[in-house]
C-alpha positions as CSV (number, residue, x, y, z in Angstrom):
1,M,-107.5,66.0,34.0
2,K,-110.1,67.8,31.5
3,I,-112.2,65.9,29.2
4,S,-112.4,66.3,25.7
5,W,-115.9,66.3,24.3
6,L,-115.3,63.8,21.2
7,V,-115.1,61.5,24.3
8,F,-118.2,62.1,25.7
9,A,-119.6,62.2,22.7
10,I,-118.1,58.8,21.5
11,I,-119.4,57.9,24.6
12,T,-123.2,59.5,24.1
13,M,-123.1,57.2,20.4
14,V,-122.8,53.9,22.5
15,C,-125.0,54.5,25.3
16,F,-127.6,55.8,23.1
17,S,-126.2,52.6,20.5
18,L,-126.2,49.9,22.8
19,S,-130.0,51.5,24.2
20,N,-131.0,51.3,20.7
21,L,-130.3,48.0,20.5
22,L,-131.8,46.7,23.5
23,L,-135.3,48.2,23.1
24,K,-135.2,46.8,19.2
25,L,-134.7,43.2,20.9
26,L,-137.3,43.9,23.9
27,V,-139.6,44.8,21.9
28,K,-139.5,42.0,19.5
29,D,-139.2,39.8,22.5
30,S,-142.5,41.5,24.4
31,G,-144.8,41.6,21.0
32,F,-145.1,45.1,22.1
33,S,-147.1,47.0,18.8
34,G,-147.4,50.8,18.3
35,L,-149.1,52.4,21.4
36,D,-150.0,49.4,23.1
37,L,-148.6,49.6,26.3
38,A,-150.1,46.7,27.9
39,F,-147.0,45.3,27.5
40,L,-145.5,46.1,30.1
41,G,-147.0,44.1,32.5
42,K,-146.3,41.2,30.6
43,M,-142.8,41.8,30.7
44,N,-140.3,38.6,32.6
45,T,-138.0,39.6,35.1
46,K,-135.2,39.6,32.8
47,A,-137.2,42.3,30.1
48,I,-137.5,44.5,33.3
49,L,-133.8,43.9,34.2
50,V,-133.3,44.8,30.6
51,F,-135.9,47.8,30.6
52,I,-134.0,49.8,33.2
53,F,-130.4,49.2,31.7
54,V,-132.1,50.5,29.0
55,I,-133.2,53.1,31.1
56,I,-129.9,54.1,32.9
57,L,-127.6,53.8,29.7
58,S,-130.5,56.7,28.1
59,L,-129.9,58.7,31.4
60,V,-125.9,58.4,30.9
61,G,-125.9,58.9,27.5
62,F,-127.9,62.3,28.0
63,Y,-125.4,63.5,30.9
64,T,-122.5,62.5,28.2
65,L,-124.4,64.6,25.9
66,L,-124.9,67.9,27.8
67,M,-121.0,66.6,29.1
68,A,-119.9,66.9,24.9
69,Y,-121.7,70.3,24.5
70,R,-120.3,71.6,26.7
71,E,-117.0,70.9,25.6
72,G,-117.4,70.9,22.0
73,N,-118.7,72.3,18.5
74,P,-122.8,71.1,18.5
75,A,-122.6,70.2,14.8
76,L,-119.3,68.0,15.4
77,V,-120.9,66.9,18.7
78,M,-124.2,65.7,16.5
79,A,-121.9,64.1,13.6
80,V,-120.2,61.7,15.8
81,I,-123.3,60.7,18.0
82,G,-124.7,59.6,14.6
83,L,-121.8,56.8,14.5
84,S,-124.6,55.3,16.4
85,A,-126.0,53.7,12.9
86,V,-122.4,52.1,12.3
87,L,-122.1,50.8,15.8
88,I,-125.7,49.0,15.6
89,A,-124.6,47.8,12.3
90,V,-121.0,46.4,13.7
91,I,-122.9,44.7,16.9
92,Q,-125.5,43.3,14.8
93,Y,-123.1,41.7,12.1
94,I,-120.4,40.3,15.1
95,F,-124.0,38.8,17.7
96,L,-126.5,38.2,15.5
97,G,-125.3,37.2,13.1
98,T,-127.0,39.8,10.0
99,V,-125.6,40.0,6.9
100,L,-123.9,43.5,5.6
101,T,-123.9,44.2,1.5
102,A,-121.0,45.7,0.0
103,K,-122.5,48.9,-0.5
104,E,-123.9,48.7,3.2
105,I,-120.0,48.3,4.2
106,I,-118.8,50.9,1.9
107,A,-120.8,53.3,3.3
108,L,-119.9,52.4,6.6
109,V,-116.3,53.0,6.7
110,L,-117.3,56.3,4.3
111,A,-119.0,57.2,7.5
112,V,-116.2,56.7,10.2
113,I,-113.8,58.0,7.7
114,S,-115.7,61.3,7.2
115,I,-116.2,61.8,11.4
116,Y,-113.1,61.4,11.5
117,L,-111.8,64.0,9.1
118,L,-114.1,66.3,10.6
119,A,-113.4,65.8,14.3
120,M,-109.1,66.4,13.3
């Protein structure tokens, strides 16, 4: 059975979303500031494991991105991957207690509807 470009694009979006969110948490907890890479030497075991997981997610994301490009229209693939902002917002709302305004919720819903319409 051939896997659809949409499945590959969704997997890519999830991988990139999770890796970006984990990087945000890692940078926030590690005291990272700009181009100062000295924070890498100060990372504890938990931070190192998170960093390795981010690398794995990124590699899987890039692989599935290439597969989505091979199977589908690059414009549609990138539109689906662009929904990572929606996924990150939902994850932050659920796990980090981030408050979303009505305008932000409407924008996120419209983004999902637009990708759904494009992918039909």
